[in-house]
DRENPA-3360 file (N, C-alpha, C; in nm, 2 decimals, always signed):
BEGIN
1 = MTPKYTSV = +0.09/-0.12/+0.00/+0.00/+0.00/+0.00/+0.09/+0.12/+0.00 ~ +0.05/+0.22/-0.09/+0.13/+0.34/-0.09/+0.10/+0.43/+0.03 ~ +0.20/+0.49/+0.10/+0.18/+0.57/+0.21/+0.11/+0.70/+0.18 ~ +0.05/+0.76/+0.27/-0.02/+0.89/+0.24/+0.07/+1.01/+0.25 ~ +0.17/+1.01/+0.16/+0.26/+1.12/+0.15/+0.25/+1.17/+0.01 ~ +0.21/+1.30/-0.01/+0.21/+1.36/-0.15/+0.34/+1.44/-0.17 ~ +0.41/+1.47/-0.07/+0.54/+1.54/-0.09/+0.62/+1.51/+0.04 ~ +0.75/+1.51/+0.01/+0.84/+1.49/+0.13/+0.93/+1.61/+0.15;
9 = ESTVSSNS = +0.89/+1.73/+0.09/+0.98/+1.84/+0.10/+1.00/+1.89/+0.24 ~ +0.89/+1.88/+0.32/+0.90/+1.92/+0.46/+0.98/+1.83/+0.55 ~ +1.00/+1.70/+0.50/+1.07/+1.61/+0.58/+1.21/+1.59/+0.54 ~ +1.25/+1.65/+0.43/+1.39/+1.63/+0.38/+1.47/+1.75/+0.42 ~ +1.55/+1.73/+0.52/+1.65/+1.83/+0.56/+1.76/+1.76/+0.63 ~ +1.88/+1.81/+0.60/+2.01/+1.75/+0.65/+2.00/+1.60/+0.62 ~ +1.97/+1.57/+0.50/+1.94/+1.43/+0.46/+2.07/+1.35/+0.44 ~ +2.18/+1.41/+0.45/+2.30/+1.34/+0.42/+2.40/+1.36/+0.53;
17 = DISDVEDN = +2.46/+1.25/+0.58/+2.57/+1.27/+0.68/+2.70/+1.21/+0.63 ~ +2.71/+1.21/+0.50/+2.84/+1.16/+0.44/+2.95/+1.27/+0.47 ~ +3.04/+1.23/+0.55/+3.14/+1.33/+0.60/+3.22/+1.40/+0.49 ~ +3.24/+1.53/+0.50/+3.33/+1.60/+0.41/+3.47/+1.60/+0.46 ~ +3.50/+1.54/+0.58/+3.63/+1.54/+0.63/+3.73/+1.47/+0.54 ~ +3.69/+1.36/+0.48/+3.77/+1.28/+0.39/+3.75/+1.34/+0.25 ~ +3.85/+1.39/+0.19/+3.84/+1.45/+0.06/+3.87/+1.35/-0.05 ~ +3.80/+1.24/-0.05/+3.83/+1.14/-0.15/+3.70/+1.10/-0.23;
25 = FKMIAENV = +3.62/+1.20/-0.27/+3.50/+1.18/-0.35/+3.54/+1.17/-0.49 ~ +3.50/+1.06/-0.55/+3.53/+1.04/-0.70/+3.43/+1.12/-0.78 ~ +3.30/+1.11/-0.74/+3.20/+1.18/-0.82/+3.11/+1.26/-0.73 ~ +3.06/+1.37/-0.77/+2.97/+1.46/-0.69/+2.86/+1.50/-0.78 ~ +2.73/+1.47/-0.74/+2.61/+1.53/-0.81/+2.56/+1.65/-0.72 ~ +2.55/+1.76/-0.78/+2.53/+1.88/-0.70/+2.40/+1.95/-0.75 ~ +2.30/+1.96/-0.67/+2.17/+2.02/-0.70/+2.12/+1.98/-0.84 ~ +2.11/+1.85/-0.86/+2.06/+1.79/-0.98/+1.91/+1.78/-0.99;
33 = TISYGDHP = +1.85/+1.84/-1.09/+1.71/+1.83/-1.11/+1.69/+1.77/-1.26 ~ +1.61/+1.67/-1.27/+1.58/+1.61/-1.41/+1.44/+1.62/-1.44 ~ +1.40/+1.68/-1.55/+1.26/+1.70/-1.59/+1.24/+1.64/-1.72 ~ +1.12/+1.58/-1.74/+1.07/+1.54/-1.87/+0.95/+1.64/-1.91 ~ +0.99/+1.73/-2.00/+0.89/+1.83/-2.03/+0.88/+1.92/-1.91 ~ +0.76/+1.94/-1.86/+0.74/+2.03/-1.74/+0.74/+1.94/-1.61 ~ +0.76/+1.81/-1.62/+0.74/+1.73/-1.50/+0.88/+1.70/-1.44 ~ +0.91/+1.74/-1.32/+1.04/+1.71/-1.25/+1.03/+1.57/-1.20;
41 = AVKDITMK = +1.12/+1.48/-1.25/+1.13/+1.34/-1.20/+1.23/+1.33/-1.09 ~ +1.33/+1.41/-1.08/+1.43/+1.42/-0.98/+1.45/+1.56/-0.94 ~ +1.45/+1.58/-0.81/+1.44/+1.72/-0.76/+1.56/+1.76/-0.67 ~ +1.65/+1.84/-0.72/+1.75/+1.91/-0.65/+1.83/+1.81/-0.56 ~ +1.88/+1.71/-0.62/+1.96/+1.61/-0.54/+2.11/+1.64/-0.54 ~ +2.16/+1.63/-0.42/+2.31/+1.64/-0.41/+2.36/+1.52/-0.34 ~ +2.46/+1.45/-0.40/+2.51/+1.33/-0.34/+2.66/+1.33/-0.37 ~ +2.74/+1.28/-0.28/+2.89/+1.26/-0.30/+2.92/+1.12/-0.29;
49 = FKEKSVTA = +3.00/+1.07/-0.39/+3.03/+0.93/-0.40/+3.18/+0.91/-0.37 ~ +3.20/+0.84/-0.26/+3.35/+0.81/-0.23/+3.42/+0.72/-0.32 ~ +3.54/+0.75/-0.34/+3.62/+0.66/-0.43/+3.63/+0.52/-0.37 ~ +3.63/+0.42/-0.46/+3.64/+0.28/-0.43/+3.54/+0.24/-0.32 ~ +3.41/+0.27/-0.34/+3.31/+0.23/-0.25/+3.19/+0.19/-0.34 ~ +3.09/+0.13/-0.27/+2.96/+0.10/-0.33/+2.85/+0.18/-0.27 ~ +2.78/+0.26/-0.35/+2.66/+0.33/-0.31/+2.54/+0.27/-0.37 ~ +2.44/+0.24/-0.28/+2.31/+0.18/-0.33/+2.21/+0.29/-0.33;
57 = LIGPSGCG = +2.12/+0.29/-0.43/+2.00/+0.38/-0.44/+1.88/+0.29/-0.43 ~ +1.80/+0.32/-0.32/+1.68/+0.24/-0.29/+1.56/+0.33/-0.29 ~ +1.44/+0.27/-0.30/+1.32/+0.34/-0.30/+1.21/+0.27/-0.38 ~ +1.09/+0.30/-0.37/+0.98/+0.24/-0.44/+0.99/+0.26/-0.59 ~ +0.92/+0.18/-0.67/+0.92/+0.20/-0.82/+0.87/+0.34/-0.85 ~ +0.94/+0.40/-0.95/+0.89/+0.53/-0.99/+0.94/+0.65/-0.91 ~ +1.04/+0.62/-0.82/+1.08/+0.73/-0.73/+1.20/+0.81/-0.79 ~ +1.25/+0.77/-0.90/+1.36/+0.85/-0.97/+1.49/+0.79/-0.96;
65 = KTTFLRCL = +1.51/+0.67/-0.91/+1.64/+0.61/-0.89/+1.71/+0.59/-1.02 ~ +1.65/+0.52/-1.12/+1.71/+0.50/-1.25/+1.73/+0.63/-1.33 ~ +1.63/+0.72/-1.32/+1.64/+0.85/-1.38/+1.77/+0.92/-1.33 ~ +1.79/+0.92/-1.20/+1.91/+0.98/-1.15/+2.04/+0.91/-1.19 ~ +2.03/+0.78/-1.19/+2.15/+0.70/-1.23/+2.19/+0.73/-1.37 ~ +2.09/+0.74/-1.46/+2.12/+0.77/-1.60/+2.18/+0.91/-1.63 ~ +2.15/+1.00/-1.54/+2.21/+1.13/-1.56/+2.36/+1.13/-1.53 ~ +2.41/+1.03/-1.45/+2.55/+1.03/-1.42/+2.63/+0.98/-1.54;
73 = NRMHDMTK = +2.57/+0.92/-1.64/+2.63/+0.88/-1.76/+2.59/+0.96/-1.88 ~ +2.52/+1.07/-1.85/+2.47/+1.16/-1.96/+2.38/+1.08/-2.06 ~ +2.31/+0.98/-2.01/+2.22/+0.90/-2.10/+2.10/+0.98/-2.14 ~ +2.07/+1.08/-2.06/+1.95/+1.16/-2.09/+1.98/+1.25/-2.22 ~ +2.10/+1.26/-2.26/+2.13/+1.34/-2.38/+2.05/+1.28/-2.50 ~ +2.02/+1.15/-2.49/+1.95/+1.08/-2.60/+1.80/+1.09/-2.60 ~ +1.75/+1.16/-2.49/+1.60/+1.18/-2.48/+1.57/+1.32/-2.50 ~ +1.50/+1.36/-2.61/+1.48/+1.50/-2.64/+1.40/+1.57/-2.54;
81 = SAKVEGKV = +1.31/+1.51/-2.47/+1.22/+1.58/-2.37/+1.29/+1.59/-2.23 ~ +1.41/+1.53/-2.22/+1.47/+1.53/-2.09/+1.56/+1.66/-2.07 ~ +1.55/+1.71/-1.95/+1.64/+1.83/-1.92/+1.71/+1.81/-1.79 ~ +1.84/+1.82/-1.79/+1.92/+1.80/-1.66/+1.97/+1.94/-1.62 ~ +1.95/+1.97/-1.49/+2.00/+2.09/-1.44/+2.09/+2.06/-1.32 ~ +2.19/+2.14/-1.29/+2.28/+2.11/-1.18/+2.41/+2.07/-1.24 ~ +2.50/+2.01/-1.15/+2.63/+1.96/-1.19/+2.65/+1.82/-1.16 ~ +2.73/+1.75/-1.24/+2.78/+1.62/-1.21/+2.92/+1.62/-1.24;
89 = MIDGIDLY = +3.00/+1.61/-1.13/+3.15/+1.62/-1.14/+3.22/+1.49/-1.11 ~ +3.32/+1.47/-1.19/+3.41/+1.36/-1.17/+3.55/+1.41/-1.16 ~ +3.62/+1.39/-1.05/+3.75/+1.45/-1.02/+3.75/+1.60/-1.05 ~ +3.64/+1.66/-1.00/+3.63/+1.81/-1.01/+3.59/+1.87/-1.14 ~ +3.57/+1.78/-1.25/+3.53/+1.83/-1.38/+3.38/+1.81/-1.40 ~ +3.31/+1.92/-1.44/+3.17/+1.91/-1.46/+3.14/+1.84/-1.59 ~ +3.07/+1.73/-1.58/+3.05/+1.65/-1.70/+2.95/+1.70/-1.80 ~ +2.87/+1.80/-1.75/+2.77/+1.86/-1.83/+2.82/+2.00/-1.89;
97 = SKEIDPIY = +2.95/+2.02/-1.87/+3.01/+2.14/-1.93/+3.00/+2.12/-2.09 ~ +2.98/+2.23/-2.16/+2.98/+2.23/-2.30/+3.11/+2.18/-2.36 ~ +3.22/+2.20/-2.29/+3.35/+2.16/-2.34/+3.38/+2.01/-2.33 ~ +3.29/+1.94/-2.26/+3.31/+1.80/-2.24/+3.24/+1.72/-2.35 ~ +3.31/+1.63/-2.41/+3.26/+1.54/-2.51/+3.19/+1.42/-2.44 ~ +3.05/+1.40/-2.46/+2.98/+1.30/-2.39/+3.04/+1.16/-2.42 ~ +3.10/+1.14/-2.54/+3.16/+1.00/-2.56/+3.28/+0.99/-2.48 ~ +3.36/+1.09/-2.46/+3.48/+1.08/-2.37/+3.43/+1.05/-2.23;
105 = HRRKVGMV = +3.32/+1.12/-2.19/+3.27/+1.10/-2.05/+3.23/+0.95/-2.03 ~ +3.16/+0.90/-2.13/+3.11/+0.76/-2.11/+3.22/+0.66/-2.11 ~ +3.34/+0.69/-2.15/+3.45/+0.60/-2.12/+3.49/+0.60/-1.98 ~ +3.47/+0.71/-1.91/+3.50/+0.72/-1.77/+3.39/+0.66/-1.68 ~ +3.27/+0.66/-1.73/+3.16/+0.61/-1.65/+3.09/+0.49/-1.72 ~ +3.11/+0.37/-1.68/+3.06/+0.26/-1.75/+2.92/+0.23/-1.70 ~ +2.84/+0.15/-1.77/+2.70/+0.12/-1.74/+2.67/-0.02/-1.76 ~ +2.60/-0.09/-1.66/+2.55/-0.22/-1.67/+2.40/-0.21/-1.65;
113 = FQKPNPFP = +2.32/-0.27/-1.74/+2.18/-0.25/-1.73/+2.10/-0.36/-1.66 ~ +1.98/-0.34/-1.64/+1.89/-0.44/-1.56/+1.89/-0.58/-1.62 ~ +1.87/-0.58/-1.75/+1.87/-0.71/-1.82/+2.00/-0.73/-1.90 ~ +2.06/-0.85/-1.89/+2.18/-0.88/-1.97/+2.16/-0.84/-2.12 ~ +2.25/-0.77/-2.18/+2.23/-0.73/-2.32/+2.36/-0.75/-2.40 ~ +2.41/-0.88/-2.40/+2.53/-0.90/-2.49/+2.49/-0.88/-2.63 ~ +2.58/-0.84/-2.72/+2.55/-0.82/-2.86/+2.53/-0.96/-2.92 ~ +2.41/-0.99/-2.96/+2.36/-1.13/-2.99/+2.44/-1.20/-3.11;
121 = TMSIFDNV = +2.49/-1.12/-3.20/+2.56/-1.18/-3.31/+2.71/-1.20/-3.29 ~ +2.76/-1.16/-3.17/+2.90/-1.16/-3.14/+2.94/-1.27/-3.05 ~ +3.07/-1.31/-3.05/+3.12/-1.41/-2.96/+3.15/-1.34/-2.83 ~ +3.19/-1.43/-2.73/+3.23/-1.37/-2.60/+3.34/-1.27/-2.61 ~ +3.44/-1.32/-2.69/+3.56/-1.23/-2.71/+3.52/-1.10/-2.77 ~ +3.44/-1.11/-2.88/+3.41/-0.98/-2.95/+3.32/-0.89/-2.87 ~ +3.23/-0.95/-2.78/+3.15/-0.86/-2.70/+3.24/-0.78/-2.61 ~ +3.34/-0.84/-2.55/+3.43/-0.77/-2.46/+3.51/-0.66/-2.53;
129 = TAGLRLNG = +3.55/-0.69/-2.65/+3.64/-0.60/-2.72/+3.57/-0.50/-2.81 ~ +3.44/-0.50/-2.81/+3.36/-0.42/-2.90/+3.39/-0.27/-2.88 ~ +3.38/-0.23/-2.76/+3.41/-0.08/-2.73/+3.56/-0.05/-2.76 ~ +3.65/-0.14/-2.73/+3.79/-0.11/-2.76/+3.81/-0.09/-2.91 ~ +3.75/-0.18/-2.99/+3.76/-0.17/-3.14/+3.71/-0.04/-3.19 ~ +3.59/+0.01/-3.13/+3.53/+0.13/-3.17/+3.62/+0.25/-3.14 ~ +3.71/+0.23/-3.04/+3.80/+0.34/-3.00/+3.94/+0.32/-3.07 ~ +3.94/+0.23/-3.17/+4.06/+0.22/-3.25/+4.17/+0.12/-3.20;
137 = VRDKKILN = +4.14/+0.04/-3.10/+4.24/-0.06/-3.05/+4.23/-0.18/-3.14 ~ +4.34/-0.22/-3.21/+4.35/-0.33/-3.30/+4.45/-0.43/-3.26 ~ +4.55/-0.40/-3.18/+4.66/-0.48/-3.14/+4.60/-0.61/-3.07 ~ +4.63/-0.73/-3.13/+4.57/-0.85/-3.08/+4.62/-0.89/-2.94 ~ +4.75/-0.86/-2.92/+4.80/-0.89/-2.79/+4.73/-0.80/-2.68 ~ +4.71/-0.68/-2.71/+4.65/-0.59/-2.61/+4.50/-0.64/-2.59 ~ +4.43/-0.67/-2.70/+4.30/-0.72/-2.69/+4.29/-0.85/-2.61 ~ +4.38/-0.94/-2.63/+4.38/-1.07/-2.56/+4.40/-1.04/-2.41;
145 = EIVEDTLK = +4.49/-0.95/-2.38/+4.52/-0.92/-2.24/+4.40/-0.86/-2.17 ~ +4.34/-0.77/-2.23/+4.22/-0.70/-2.17/+4.10/-0.80/-2.16 ~ +4.08/-0.88/-2.26/+3.97/-0.98/-2.24/+4.00/-1.07/-2.12 ~ +4.12/-1.12/-2.10/+4.15/-1.21/-1.99/+4.13/-1.13/-1.86 ~ +4.19/-1.01/-1.85/+4.18/-0.93/-1.73/+4.04/-0.90/-1.69 ~ +3.96/-0.85/-1.78/+3.83/-0.81/-1.75/+3.73/-0.93/-1.72 ~ +3.75/-1.04/-1.79/+3.67/-1.16/-1.76/+3.71/-1.21/-1.62 ~ +3.83/-1.20/-1.58/+3.88/-1.24/-1.45/+3.81/-1.15/-1.34;
153 = MAYLWDEV = +3.81/-1.02/-1.37/+3.75/-0.92/-1.28/+3.60/-0.95/-1.26 ~ +3.54/-1.00/-1.37/+3.40/-1.02/-1.37/+3.37/-1.17/-1.32 ~ +3.47/-1.24/-1.28/+3.46/-1.38/-1.23/+3.39/-1.47/-1.33 ~ +3.44/-1.45/-1.46/+3.38/-1.53/-1.57/+3.49/-1.61/-1.64 ~ +3.61/-1.57/-1.63/+3.72/-1.63/-1.71/+3.73/-1.78/-1.70 ~ +3.73/-1.83/-1.58/+3.74/-1.98/-1.56/+3.63/-2.06/-1.63 ~ +3.51/-1.99/-1.65/+3.40/-2.06/-1.70/+3.40/-2.06/-1.86 ~ +3.47/-1.96/-1.92/+3.46/-1.94/-2.06/+3.59/-1.94/-2.13;
161 = KSDLKKPA = +3.71/-1.95/-2.06/+3.84/-1.93/-2.12/+3.87/-2.03/-2.24 ~ +3.81/-2.15/-2.23/+3.83/-2.25/-2.33/+3.75/-2.23/-2.46 ~ +3.66/-2.14/-2.46/+3.57/-2.13/-2.57/+3.53/-1.98/-2.59 ~ +3.62/-1.89/-2.61/+3.59/-1.75/-2.62/+3.52/-1.71/-2.75 ~ +3.52/-1.80/-2.85/+3.45/-1.78/-2.98/+3.31/-1.82/-2.97 ~ +3.27/-1.87/-2.86/+3.13/-1.92/-2.84/+3.03/-1.80/-2.85 ~ +2.92/-1.81/-2.91/+2.82/-1.70/-2.92/+2.78/-1.66/-2.77 ~ +2.78/-1.53/-2.75/+2.75/-1.48/-2.61/+2.61/-1.52/-2.57;
169 = VELSGGQQ = +2.52/-1.53/-2.66/+2.38/-1.56/-2.63/+2.36/-1.70/-2.58 ~ +2.47/-1.79/-2.60/+2.46/-1.93/-2.55/+2.49/-1.94/-2.40 ~ +2.54/-1.83/-2.34/+2.57/-1.83/-2.20/+2.44/-1.82/-2.11 ~ +2.45/-1.86/-1.99/+2.34/-1.85/-1.90/+2.31/-1.70/-1.87 ~ +2.20/-1.67/-1.81/+2.16/-1.54/-1.78/+2.26/-1.47/-1.69 ~ +2.31/-1.54/-1.59/+2.41/-1.49/-1.50/+2.54/-1.46/-1.56 ~ +2.58/-1.56/-1.65/+2.70/-1.55/-1.72/+2.70/-1.43/-1.82 ~ +2.58/-1.41/-1.88/+2.57/-1.30/-1.97/+2.58/-1.16/-1.90;
177 = QRLCIARA = +2.52/-1.15/-1.78/+2.54/-1.03/-1.70/+2.68/-1.01/-1.66 ~ +2.75/-1.11/-1.62/+2.89/-1.09/-1.59/+2.97/-1.05/-1.71 ~ +2.93/-1.11/-1.83/+3.00/-1.07/-1.96/+2.98/-0.92/-1.98 ~ +2.86/-0.87/-1.96/+2.83/-0.73/-1.97/+2.91/-0.64/-1.88 ~ +2.93/-0.69/-1.76/+3.02/-0.62/-1.66/+3.16/-0.62/-1.72 ~ +3.21/-0.73/-1.77/+3.34/-0.73/-1.83/+3.35/-0.63/-1.95 ~ +3.25/-0.63/-2.03/+3.25/-0.54/-2.15/+3.26/-0.39/-2.10 ~ +3.18/-0.36/-1.99/+3.19/-0.23/-1.94/+3.33/-0.20/-1.88;
185 = LAIQPEVL = +3.39/-0.29/-1.82/+3.52/-0.27/-1.76/+3.63/-0.26/-1.87 ~ +3.61/-0.32/-1.99/+3.72/-0.32/-2.09/+3.76/-0.18/-2.14 ~ +3.67/-0.09/-2.13/+3.71/+0.05/-2.17/+3.77/+0.13/-2.06 ~ +3.80/+0.06/-1.95/+3.87/+0.11/-1.83/+3.80/+0.23/-1.77 ~ +3.68/+0.22/-1.73/+3.61/+0.33/-1.66/+3.66/+0.35/-1.53 ~ +3.62/+0.47/-1.47/+3.66/+0.50/-1.33/+3.54/+0.48/-1.23 ~ +3.42/+0.49/-1.29/+3.30/+0.47/-1.22/+3.21/+0.37/-1.29 ~ +3.15/+0.28/-1.22/+3.06/+0.18/-1.28/+2.92/+0.20/-1.22;
193 = LMDEPASA = +2.83/+0.22/-1.31/+2.69/+0.23/-1.28/+2.62/+0.10/-1.30 ~ +2.53/+0.05/-1.21/+2.46/-0.07/-1.23/+2.31/-0.05/-1.20 ~ +2.22/-0.08/-1.30/+2.08/-0.06/-1.28/+2.02/-0.19/-1.26 ~ +1.99/-0.23/-1.13/+1.93/-0.36/-1.10/+2.00/-0.47/-1.17 ~ +2.13/-0.49/-1.15/+2.20/-0.59/-1.23/+2.17/-0.73/-1.20 ~ +2.10/-0.76/-1.09/+2.07/-0.90/-1.06/+1.92/-0.93/-1.05 ~ +1.84/-0.83/-1.09/+1.69/-0.85/-1.07/+1.63/-0.96/-1.16 ~ +1.70/-0.99/-1.27/+1.64/-1.09/-1.37/+1.71/-1.23/-1.35;
201 = LDPIATQK = +1.79/-1.24/-1.24/+1.87/-1.36/-1.22/+1.82/-1.44/-1.11 ~ +1.86/-1.57/-1.11/+1.83/-1.66/-1.00/+1.92/-1.64/-0.88 ~ +1.89/-1.69/-0.76/+1.97/-1.67/-0.64/+2.11/-1.70/-0.66 ~ +2.15/-1.81/-0.72/+2.29/-1.84/-0.74/+2.36/-1.74/-0.82 ~ +2.30/-1.70/-0.94/+2.36/-1.60/-1.02/+2.37/-1.47/-0.95 ~ +2.27/-1.44/-0.88/+2.27/-1.31/-0.80/+2.38/-1.31/-0.70 ~ +2.41/-1.42/-0.64/+2.52/-1.43/-0.54/+2.65/-1.40/-0.61 ~ +2.67/-1.45/-0.73/+2.80/-1.43/-0.81/+2.81/-1.28/-0.85;
209 = IEETITEL = +2.70/-1.22/-0.89/+2.71/-1.08/-0.92/+2.74/-1.00/-0.80 ~ +2.69/-1.03/-0.68/+2.72/-0.96/-0.56/+2.86/-0.98/-0.52 ~ +2.92/-1.10/-0.54/+3.06/-1.12/-0.51/+3.14/-1.04/-0.60 ~ +3.10/-1.03/-0.73/+3.18/-0.95/-0.83/+3.18/-0.81/-0.78 ~ +3.07/-0.75/-0.74/+3.06/-0.61/-0.70/+3.15/-0.59/-0.59 ~ +3.15/-0.68/-0.49/+3.24/-0.66/-0.37/+3.38/-0.66/-0.41 ~ +3.42/-0.74/-0.50/+3.56/-0.74/-0.54/+3.60/-0.62/-0.63 ~ +3.51/-0.57/-0.71/+3.53/-0.46/-0.80/+3.55/-0.33/-0.73;
217 = KKDFTIII = +3.49/-0.32/-0.61/+3.50/-0.19/-0.54/+3.64/-0.17/-0.49 ~ +3.73/-0.26/-0.50/+3.87/-0.24/-0.47/+3.94/-0.15/-0.57 ~ +3.88/-0.15/-0.69/+3.94/-0.07/-0.79/+3.85/+0.04/-0.85 ~ +3.72/+0.03/-0.83/+3.62/+0.12/-0.89/+3.53/+0.18/-0.79 ~ +3.47/+0.29/-0.83/+3.36/+0.35/-0.76/+3.23/+0.30/-0.82 ~ +3.14/+0.24/-0.75/+3.02/+0.17/-0.80/+2.90/+0.24/-0.74 ~ +2.80/+0.26/-0.83/+2.67/+0.31/-0.79/+2.57/+0.22/-0.84 ~ +2.48/+0.16/-0.75/+2.39/+0.06/-0.79/+2.25/+0.09/-0.75;
225 = VTHNMQQA = +2.16/+0.07/-0.84/+2.01/+0.08/-0.82/+1.96/-0.06/-0.78 ~ +1.89/-0.07/-0.67/+1.84/-0.20/-0.64/+1.70/-0.19/-0.57 ~ +1.61/-0.28/-0.60/+1.49/-0.28/-0.52/+1.50/-0.38/-0.40 ~ +1.61/-0.46/-0.40/+1.64/-0.56/-0.30/+1.71/-0.50/-0.18 ~ +1.64/-0.47/-0.07/+1.70/-0.40/+0.04/+1.81/-0.49/+0.10 ~ +1.79/-0.62/+0.11/+1.89/-0.71/+0.16/+2.02/-0.70/+0.07 ~ +2.00/-0.69/-0.06/+2.12/-0.67/-0.14/+2.19/-0.54/-0.11 ~ +2.12/-0.43/-0.09/+2.19/-0.31/-0.05/+2.27/-0.33/+0.07;
233 = VRVSDYTG = +2.22/-0.39/+0.17/+2.29/-0.42/+0.30/+2.41/-0.50/+0.27 ~ +2.40/-0.60/+0.18/+2.51/-0.70/+0.16/+2.63/-0.63/+0.09 ~ +2.60/-0.55/-0.01/+2.71/-0.50/-0.11/+2.75/-0.36/-0.09 ~ +2.67/-0.27/-0.03/+2.70/-0.13/-0.03/+2.76/-0.08/+0.10 ~ +2.83/+0.03/+0.08/+2.89/+0.10/+0.20/+2.80/+0.22/+0.24 ~ +2.73/+0.28/+0.14/+2.64/+0.39/+0.16/+2.51/+0.37/+0.08 ~ +2.41/+0.42/+0.14/+2.27/+0.40/+0.07/+2.20/+0.53/+0.07 ~ +2.14/+0.56/-0.04/+2.05/+0.68/-0.05/+1.91/+0.63/-0.07;
241 = FMYLGDLV = +1.81/+0.68/+0.01/+1.67/+0.64/-0.01/+1.60/+0.76/-0.08 ~ +1.53/+0.72/-0.19/+1.46/+0.82/-0.27/+1.31/+0.80/-0.26 ~ +1.24/+0.90/-0.27/+1.09/+0.89/-0.27/+1.03/+1.02/-0.35 ~ +0.95/+0.99/-0.45/+0.89/+1.09/-0.53/+0.99/+1.20/-0.58 ~ +1.10/+1.14/-0.62/+1.20/+1.23/-0.68/+1.29/+1.30/-0.59 ~ +1.27/+1.29/-0.46/+1.35/+1.35/-0.36/+1.45/+1.25/-0.30 ~ +1.56/+1.30/-0.26/+1.66/+1.22/-0.18/+1.62/+1.24/-0.03 ~ +1.56/+1.14/+0.03/+1.51/+1.16/+0.16/+1.62/+1.15/+0.27;
249 = EFRETKKL = +1.71/+1.05/+0.24/+1.81/+1.02/+0.34/+1.93/+0.96/+0.27 ~ +2.05/+0.99/+0.31/+2.18/+0.94/+0.25/+2.28/+0.92/+0.36 ~ +2.31/+0.80/+0.39/+2.40/+0.77/+0.50/+2.48/+0.64/+0.48 ~ +2.57/+0.61/+0.57/+2.63/+0.48/+0.57/+2.52/+0.38/+0.57 ~ +2.54/+0.27/+0.50/+2.43/+0.17/+0.49/+2.38/+0.12/+0.62 ~ +2.48/+0.08/+0.71/+2.44/+0.02/+0.83/+2.36/+0.12/+0.91 ~ +2.39/+0.25/+0.91/+2.32/+0.35/+0.99/+2.18/+0.37/+0.94 ~ +2.17/+0.37/+0.80/+2.04/+0.40/+0.74/+1.94/+0.29/+0.77;
257 = FTDPKNEL = +1.99/+0.16/+0.77/+1.90/+0.05/+0.80/+1.87/+0.03/+0.94 ~ +1.96/+0.06/+1.03/+1.95/+0.03/+1.17/+1.90/+0.15/+1.25 ~ +1.93/+0.27/+1.21/+1.90/+0.39/+1.28/+1.87/+0.51/+1.19 ~ +1.76/+0.49/+1.11/+1.73/+0.60/+1.01/+1.69/+0.72/+1.08 ~ +1.73/+0.84/+1.02/+1.69/+0.97/+1.08/+1.55/+1.01/+1.05 ~ +1.50/+0.96/+0.93/+1.38/+1.01/+0.88/+1.27/+0.91/+0.90 ~ +1.15/+0.95/+0.94/+1.04/+0.86/+0.96/+1.00/+0.78/+0.83 ~ +1.00/+0.85/+0.72/+0.97/+0.79/+0.59/+1.07/+0.67/+0.56;
265 = TAKYVQGQ = +1.20/+0.70/+0.58/+1.30/+0.60/+0.56/+1.27/+0.48/+0.65 ~ +1.24/+0.50/+0.78/+1.22/+0.39/+0.87/+1.10/+0.31/+0.82 ~ +0.99/+0.37/+0.78/+0.88/+0.29/+0.73/+0.92/+0.21/+0.61 ~ +1.00/+0.27/+0.52/+1.04/+0.19/+0.40/+1.13/+0.07/+0.43 ~ +1.23/+0.09/+0.51/+1.33/-0.02/+0.54/+1.26/-0.12/+0.63 ~ +1.15/-0.09/+0.70/+1.08/-0.18/+0.78/+0.97/-0.26/+0.70 ~ +0.96/-0.22/+0.57/+0.87/-0.29/+0.48/+0.73/-0.25/+0.49 ~ +0.70/-0.13/+0.54/+0.56/-0.09/+0.56/+0.50/-0.04/+0.43;
273 = FG = +0.59/-0.01/+0.33/+0.54/+0.02/+0.19/+0.66/-0.01/+0.10 ~ +0.63/-0.02/-0.03/+0.73/-0.05/-0.12/+0.69/-0.04/-0.27;
% end
């Protein structure tokens, strides 16, 4: 049942306790508002993402999680009706500056989608190297090394190393999703965005994806959208709770789930609505 809240503006204040003492933020979203036509889907959100950490975005369907995530990769550039206001900075550079090439930016910020989407006519090897080839990489030795390295990072190498020419669509759903993670890693991003990466997978495949995320944060800054609150607890260091386009609360994951500051957050994590 949807709670009787039409707006959370009055409840959203001091919604983040992510300390500024440590100056190791990889990405900062500052006063981000995203609108489709005259409708604001995300409202004045500020979040700071620490380097080599996992941040989870949670909240009920339609609250703006994926809309916000997509702005971090400038994917709204492809939607004519979408308007993004505010700043998204990586290493202090505003990615929405007119001087920034969106293609260059997308090399820094990789994306893994909800459903596995390997290129259906390509082999495992060619899926991983597709982005590299588009960027002019042709050296076979380099391609071979990157394929092995990224498949290892995605915990897939041991399962496919003997048959890299196998069509990617013949892999299981979980394997396909890990292949998509390897493909995203191949272009050497600094930030990895994941939109419900395990929602279409069985429990065993989900566990492998979560193990992969835990290992990847040693080298990457990861931001993940998930409807699974237990998953947020298992894999993330920080969690932001969103509702009706607002960021209601943003804290260390353990604190947000065990001692939420906001009444609406408490109701959500206790399962009173969803």
